[in-house]
C-alpha positions as CSV (number, residue, x, y, z in Angstrom):
1,M,85.2,222.5,-24.2
2,S,85.1,223.6,-27.8
3,V,87.1,222.6,-30.9
4,S,88.1,225.2,-33.5
5,L,89.6,225.2,-36.9
6,Y,92.4,227.8,-37.2
7,Y,93.9,229.2,-40.4
8,S,96.5,231.6,-41.5
9,A,98.4,232.7,-44.6
10,R,101.8,234.4,-44.3
11,R,104.1,236.1,-46.8
12,A,106.4,239.1,-47.0
13,A,104.3,241.2,-49.4
14,P,100.8,242.5,-48.5
15,L,97.8,241.6,-50.6
16,T,97.4,243.5,-53.8
17,E,94.1,245.2,-54.6
18,A,93.3,242.3,-57.0
19,E,94.0,239.7,-54.3
20,Q,91.9,241.6,-51.7
21,A,89.0,241.7,-54.2
22,E,89.4,237.9,-54.9
23,V,89.5,237.1,-51.1
24,A,86.4,239.3,-50.6
25,R,84.6,237.5,-53.5
26,V,85.5,234.0,-52.2
27,V,84.4,234.9,-48.7
28,A,81.1,236.4,-49.9
29,V,80.3,233.4,-52.1
30,R,81.1,231.0,-49.3
31,H,79.1,232.9,-46.7
32,E,76.1,232.8,-49.0
33,S,76.2,229.1,-49.4
34,F,76.8,228.3,-45.7
35,P,74.2,225.8,-44.7
36,Y,73.3,226.9,-41.1
37,D,72.2,230.2,-39.6
38,D,73.0,229.1,-36.1
39,E,76.6,227.9,-36.6
40,E,79.9,229.7,-37.0
41,S,81.3,229.9,-40.5
42,L,84.5,231.2,-42.0
43,Y,85.7,234.0,-39.8
44,L,88.6,236.2,-40.8
45,Y,90.3,238.4,-38.2
46,D,90.5,242.1,-38.6
47,R,93.8,242.3,-36.8
48,L,96.8,240.3,-38.2
49,D,100.2,239.5,-36.8
50,D,103.3,240.7,-38.6
51,G,103.7,238.8,-41.9
52,E,100.1,237.5,-42.0
53,V,98.0,238.4,-45.0
54,L,95.0,236.4,-43.8
55,A,94.0,234.6,-40.5
56,G,90.9,233.4,-38.8
57,S,89.1,230.6,-37.0
58,T,85.8,228.8,-36.9
59,K,84.4,227.1,-33.8
60,M,83.1,223.7,-34.6
61,P,79.4,223.0,-33.8
62,F,78.3,220.9,-30.8
63,D,75.4,219.4,-32.9
64,P,76.9,216.2,-34.4
65,G,74.7,216.4,-37.4
66,H,76.1,219.8,-38.3
67,L,79.8,218.9,-37.7
68,M,80.8,217.3,-41.0
69,P,78.9,219.8,-43.2
70,V,80.5,222.7,-41.4
71,V,84.0,221.2,-41.6
72,A,83.6,220.5,-45.3
73,H,82.2,224.0,-46.0
74,V,84.9,225.8,-44.1
75,L,87.7,223.6,-45.6
76,D,86.3,224.2,-49.1
77,S,86.3,227.9,-48.4
78,L,89.9,227.7,-47.3
79,T,90.8,225.8,-50.4
80,G,89.3,228.6,-52.5
81,L,91.3,231.2,-50.5
82,R,94.5,229.2,-50.8
83,R,94.1,228.9,-54.5
84,A,93.5,232.7,-54.6
85,L,96.8,233.2,-52.7
86,P,99.0,230.3,-53.8
87,D,102.3,232.0,-53.0
88,A,101.5,232.4,-49.3
89,E,102.6,230.0,-46.6
90,W,99.4,228.4,-45.2
91,R,98.7,226.7,-41.9
92,V,95.3,225.1,-41.3
93,H,94.8,223.1,-38.2
94,L,91.9,221.7,-36.1
95,D,93.2,222.5,-32.6
96,D,96.5,220.6,-32.6
97,H,95.9,218.5,-35.7
98,D,97.3,220.0,-39.0
99,V,95.0,219.7,-42.0
100,E,97.2,218.7,-44.9
101,W,97.0,220.4,-48.3
102,D,96.4,218.2,-51.4
103,E,97.0,220.0,-54.8
104,E,94.1,218.1,-56.4
105,K,91.5,218.0,-53.5
106,G,92.5,221.0,-51.4
107,Y,91.9,220.8,-47.7
108,E,90.1,217.7,-46.5
109,L,89.7,215.5,-43.4
110,P,89.1,211.8,-43.7
111,G,85.5,211.0,-43.9
112,M,84.2,214.5,-44.2
113,R,82.3,213.7,-47.4
114,D,81.3,210.2,-46.4
115,P,77.5,210.2,-46.7
116,D,77.1,207.3,-44.3
117,L,79.2,209.0,-41.6
118,V,77.3,212.3,-42.2
119,A,74.0,210.5,-41.8
120,E,75.1,208.6,-38.7
121,L,76.3,211.8,-37.0
122,G,73.0,213.4,-38.1
123,G,71.1,210.7,-36.2
124,L,72.8,211.3,-32.9
């Protein structure tokens, strides 16, 4: 069974050209810095539901040593996208668990930047 991170942004108005360019820039920069060639990164859907301006998902890795770096990278990517589209209604969730937004930190899960936890998972 796999676990995935799902994300969407909704609003009445479609993205402007400037917003589309900023989303593309954020996605390109984040894809370049993704740490693994063999794991899934930020993935935006081509087809959107009515009212969505952005949506996607990322399957979490089975390798415990890759889990926290992937979670941190994707959530940091979503933080950048949310800051590019601040007036949209965002929903980010890891399967059934909502990932809360923090104005200062952005999207984070407890422990995702804890070096001891990352090292422990890497040793499994």
